[in-house]
N, C-alpha and C positions, 0 to 999 in steps of 0.2 A: 905687473905681468902683461906682456903683449897680448892683443886680442886673439891672434891666430893661436898662439900657445894656449890661452885660456880655453878657446874653443875645442882644441884637440884634447886638452885634459878633460873637459866636460864630457866629450864624446866618449872617452875611454873609461872614465870611472862610473858613469851611470848612477846607479842607485848608491854606490859608495860615497858620492858627493852629498847626498842627504844625510847618511849616517855620519860622515865626517863632520858636517856643520852642527849636528846635534851633540856630538861627543860619543865615545864608544860606550859608556855605561847607558846613557839614556837610549842610544840607538838600539842596544841589545834588549832593553826593557820593551822597546816598541816592536821588536822583531825585525829590525833593519840592519842586520849585519852587513858590513861593507863587502861588496863584490870586487876583487881585485881585477885589474885588467887582464891578467893572464888567465884567470878563471873564467872571465867573460868570453875570452876567445875560444876557449875549449867547452863552453857550456853545451850541453847535449840533452836530448830528450831520453828519459829512462827507457830502457829496451822494451819494457811492458807497457808503453803507454798507448801504441796503436790498438792492441786488443781491448784496452780499457775504454778507449774512445768508442769503438764499435759497440762494445757492451752498453755503454750509456745511451747510445743512439738507438739501439735495437731491442734492448730488454723491455718487455711489456711493463708498464708502471707498477701493477700490483706486485710485481716480483723484484722490483728494483732494489728496494732497501735490504731484503733478504739477501740478494746477490752481493750487494756492497758490503754488508757485514760479513759475509762469508769471505770475501777478498781481504777484508781487514783481519779476520781471524787467521787467515793463511799467510799473513805477513805483508801485504800490500800496505805501504805507508800512506798517510792521509794526504801528504804533499802530492804524492803521484796521483791520487784520486782527483784532487782539485785541478792539478795540471792537465789531466785527461779531460776533465769537465770544461776547462777554459778552452781548450782547443775544439772539443765537440761543439761549443757554443759559437766560437768564431767562425767555424766552417759551416755551420747551419745557418746562422742569422746574418753574419757578415756585416753586422752593424746596422742592419735594417729594421729590425723588429723591436718594439718598444718594450714589451716584457723581456725579450731576449737580451737586449743590451743592459737592461736593469739586472738581470740575473747574472750576466758576466761582470758587472761592476761589484756584485756581492761575493764573488767566489773567493778572491784573495782575502778580503776582509773576514770571511768565515774562517779561513786558516788561521789568521791572527787571533781570532776569538778562541779557537780550539787550543792554541798555546797557552792561553791563560787559565784554562780549566783543568781540574784534576783528571787523573789518568782514565778513570771510568767514564768521564763525561766528554772527553775530547772529540769523540766522533759525532756528537749530537749536531753542532753547527754545520759540520761537513755534509752529514745525511740530508740535513734541511734544505741546503742550497742545491745539492745535486738532485734531490727529488723535484724541486722547482725547475731546474735546468732540463731534466729529462721529460717532465711534463710538458714543458713549452716546446721541446724538440719535437715530441709526438704531435702536438697541436699544430705545429708548423708543417708537418708533412714527413717527419722522420729524417733519417740520414740524407744529406744532399746527394743528388744523383750526378752532379758535375764534379770534377776533380778540384780540390782546394788549392791546387798548385797555382801560384801567381803567373801571369803571362810572362813569357821568356822575351825579354827585351835587352838589347845590347846596353851595357852600362854606359852612362853618359855623366861624366864628371861636371858638366855644366848644368845638369838638372838641379833646379833650386826651388825654394819656397815660393817665390813670386810667380814662377810658371804653374806650379801646382795650385796656387791660390786662383790664378786666372781660369784654370780648368774647372775647379769646384764652383766658383762664382758663375760660370756659364752652365753649370749643371751637366757638364760633359763627362760622364763617369768613366767611360772608355778611355778618354785622353787622360783623366786624372790618374787612373790606375796604371796607365802606361808610363807616365812621368814617374810616379812612386817606384814602379819596377825598374826603371832606368837608373835609379839610385842605388841599385844593388853594388855592393863592393865598398860604398861609403861606410864609415863607422855609424853604428846604429844611433848613437847620440847625435850625429850629425843629421841623419834622416829625421829624427824626432824634431830636431830645430826647424827643418824644412816644413814638416807638417804642421807646426805651430802657425804658420801663415794663414792656412785655411781655418784652422781652429779659432784664430783670433777675430774672424769676420763676424762673430756673434757671441753675446754673453749667455747663450742657452746653457743651463746647468748641465745637461747630458752631454753636450758637445765637449765641455772641458773635462768632466769626470771621466767620461769614456777614454779620452786621450790619455789622462794620467794612469788610469787603471791598465790600460793596454801597455803603457811603458813598463810599469811594474811587472806585469805578466811575462814579459820577455825573460826576466831572471828566473821566473817559475817553469817555463816550458823550454827554454832554450834559444840561443841565438838565432838558429836557423828558421825560426818562426817569427822573427821581428816584423818582416814586412806584412805577413798575414794578419798580425795583431794591430799594427799600426794603420793598415788599409781600412779597418773598421771605421776609424775617425774620418778618413777621406771619403768613404761611402756616406757616412752620416752628413758631412757638409755639403756633398753633392746632392743628396736627397732634399736637403734643406733649400738649396738654391732651386732644384727643380720645382718644388712646391712654390716658392716665391715667384718664379717665372710663370708657372701655370696660373697663378692667381693675379697676375700682373701687378704685382706689389712692387713699389719703388725700391731702389737700392737702399740698404740701411744707412741711416745718418752717420752711424759709426765710421763708415768707410771713408769719410771725409774729416770728421772731427778728430778722430784719433791721430792721423798724421799731423794735423794742425796742432794739437796738444804737444806731440813729440817735438815739433818744430819750435813752438812758442817758448818752451821751457829748455830746449836744447839738450834733451835727456839722453840722446844717443851719442852726444859729444862729450859727455861726463863719465868718468870712471865711477864704479859702484861706490857709495858714499860710506863713510866710517863713523859718522856722528852718532853718539849714543843718546838715548832719550830717557827721561825720568818717567815714572808711572803716570803722572799726571798728564804728560804730554801725550802719552800713548792713548789715555782715557778720552782726553779732549779731541784727538783726531778721530777716535772711533765714534764719539757722539756727533762730531761734524759730518762724518760720512752718513750715519744713521738719519740725521735730521735734514740732510741736504737732498737735492735732486740729483739724478745721475751725472749731469755736467758739472755741477759744483763739488760733488764727491770726487770725481775724477781730477778736477782741478785742484783740489786740497792735496791729493796724494801726489800729484805731479809737482806741486810746490814743495812738499816734504822731500821728495827724492831731489829736486834741484837744489835744495838747501843741504844736501849731503848727509841726510839721515840714513842709517842702514837699511837695506832693502827688507831684511826680515823683521826689523822693528815696525816698518811701515806695514808689512804684511800682517804682523800681529794685531795692529790697530784695525785693520781691515776684517780680520777674523772676529775680533770682539764686536765690531759693528754688526756682522752677520748674526752673531750670537744674540745681540740686542734685539734684532728683528724677532727672534724666537721669544725672547723674554718680554717684549711689549705686545706680542701678538694676542689679539682677543680670542683666537680660534675661529674656526669655520662658522660663518654666519648661517649657512644652510647645510643641512645633511647632503652627503654625497654618496657615492656606491659603497656597500659593504659597511665597514666599521668606522668610516669617516663621518661621525655625528657631529651635531652642533658643538662647537667649543673645542673640538679636537685639533691637534696640532702635529700629528704624525703624517708619514707619507710624503706627499708632494706640498706640504705647506711652505709658505715664503720662508720661514726661519730654517727649516731643515735644508731646502734647496739653497738658500744663500750660504749656509754653513758649509755644506759639501762642496759647493763651488768654490767659495774662498779657500778651503782647505787644498782642493785641487790646484788652484792658481798659485797658491803659496808654494807648493811642492814643486810645481812646474818651474817657478821662478828659481828655486834652489838648484835645479839641475840644468837649466838652459843657458844659451849664450846671452850676452848683455841685452840685445835687443828683445829677444823674447821674455827675459826676466822683467824688463820695464814694462813692456806692453801687457804682460799677465797681471801686473799689479794694477795697472790703470783699468783694465777690464773688471778685476775683482772689486775695485772701488765703485765703478759704474754699476755693478750688479748689487752691491751691498748697500746702496743708498736706500734710506728709509722710505717706506710707503705710508705717507702721513695719514692718509684716510683709513689705513688699516691698523693704525698705532693706538694702543691705550696710553694714557698719561702715566699710569703707574707701572713701574718695572718690577717683574718678578725677581725674587720670591716676594710675595705678599706677606706682610706681618701676620703671625699666627700665634695667639696666646697659648694655645695647646702646646705647640712646639717649643715656645720660649720658657714655659714652666719646667721642662725636662732638664735634669742636670747629669743624667747618665747617658754615655755615648751608646751603651748597648740598647737602652730604651729608645733612644732617637733612631738607631737603625732599624728597630722593630716598627717604629712609627712610620719610617719611610717604606718599608715593605708593606705595611697595611695600607698606606696611602695609595701606593700604586695599585694594589689588588682592588681597592674601593674606588679607583679611578678619580681620586681627589687630587687634582694637578696642583692646586694651591697649597695643600698640606704637604704634598711631596716635595715641592720646591723649598718651603719654609723649613722643613725638617732637615734637608740637606744643608741649608745654611746654618742651621742651629748646630748640626753635627760638626761643621767646620769651625764654628764659633767656640766649641768646646775643645778644639784642639784635635779632633779625630783625623785619622790619616785617610788618604783618598781611596786606597785599595779595597777596604771593605764596601764601600759605596759602589765603586766600579764592579766589584764582584757580584754584588746584588743585581745591578742593572744588567750584567752580562748574562744572568739567568733569563731574564725577560727578553733580551735581544736575541737569545737562542730559542726561546720557545714560542714568541709571538710571531704572527705573520708580518706586521710592520708595514704593510702596503708597500713592499719591495725596497724598503728603505732601512730596515732595522740594522742590518750588518754594516752597511756603508757608513750610517750616521754613528753608530758605536766606534768605529774606527776613526772618524773624524774627530770625535770628542776626545778620544784617548790621546791622539796625536796633538790636538790643539791644546788640551790641558798640560801635556808635557813641555810644550814650547811656549807657553805663556807665563809671565811673571807672576810670582807667588800671590801678590796683592789682588790679581784680576782673575786667576785661572779658575776659581771655583764656580764662576758664572757658567763655565762650561759644563759643569757637573749638574748645576741646577737645570740647565736646558736639557740635559740628557734625561734627569728625573722626570721633567715635565712630558718629554716625548714618550718615555717608557711607560708612564701613567696613561697617556692618550691612546697608545696602541694596545694597552693590556685588554685581554678578553677574547681575542680571536687567535687561537693556536695555529701555528703554520701547518699546512697540509702535510701529513706523513709524520708529525712530530710524535704523536702518541705510539705509532707503530715503531718508530725508532727507539723510543724508550723501553718498549717491550722486548724488541730484539737484542738491545744492549743490556736488559735486565737492570735498569736503572729506574729510580723513582723519579716522576715528574715533579720537579721542585717548585713549579709556579702554578700548580693547580690552585 
């Protein structure tokens, strides 16, 4: 397929590209139904969205959940609530606020979690993240006083990613936003490809995950809001450059090494590879990435791409390397704020961050043009390289005689549940592996972890990481995928014990029992 044709195709299908690559059945299971080009062109915001946005920005926090439940009972669907929360967030924080953009990244995953729950519980993850969203909006000063409308700039067909990258590198927010606005009229997939030039200037996890979640949110809120959502990434990149310039920090080494790697392996001159790989090859590449330094890991992935291996197979190995960071993580050496105690691995741990970033880069590679697909995988490898000083020799799950003695899958599920509640990370991981060894299906374990991802605070990462693991489990080969569930069990155990603000009130309003007390 010619490159221009391929780029046009990717620009038009958007999220449908990811669904197609996974297959219709799996995509449906993941909540990734294809969006046809005709549907995308006609996408519109629900009529009741603006009043919902105002309600979320202006309702006093003590009254919020009662108001939201009233909306649900009167027929407002959960998707509309999340869509309104998404735009309220983007208009308030505009990609500038740490808790704000973390909350933005949790909104769509919460909707995915809701779809997996029984009818009486579906609203719980929605209420959880919208409570956090409004709480932060109020802490940030409430509804923005300025118009959220992007600057009116004459469309410029020559506006491109290199110009946008130059503006963000210079920390020139006004110019960067003008360049983005001048892309108006281009297919949103093409705009997304341009934005990637700025995103690719750093391996910061928030930089890439925010970009991916913004892309997905367009399908949620409508095509007319694409620039408002993608501009969050532009502002994040500009903020990063402003900080670097203020501190007189040197230009990132990556700015020169990445082009050198692309040139050395002639990666942009090669069509996407079609070579398949066996399980051992994938595992070997994952371990090479894990145990190498960022440069050697990047080189290993570049070599694999140059040799013609399929891009998503290479991405699978990168994802497993990120998961191995979590499975080899000894946990925090010192207690941090709140529930981040010694030995904990939830929140902003190296494994959770690496996994979320690898997942975002893998997805971006699926929907982007050839250049951005290749660069995304190189950066994902760079970020997933092992931190040797932080790694234990033993890989989770550690062997546990208590789990090994159980021969009943129902008893092992009960053991997993108890291990999480008792904050026994080792036993939780060993019990998940034992459940798999007994031939157990993944759904009961995912359902169990879903309850904890819904109820626990998770230090801003519970929803996003649950979504990461469900996607990566589904797209990883059978012999290796259960490692992802072991990692999820470990993180769920680590975060257990601190309920999300507003969770108990939500249970009372919905008249449902708190399943994770």
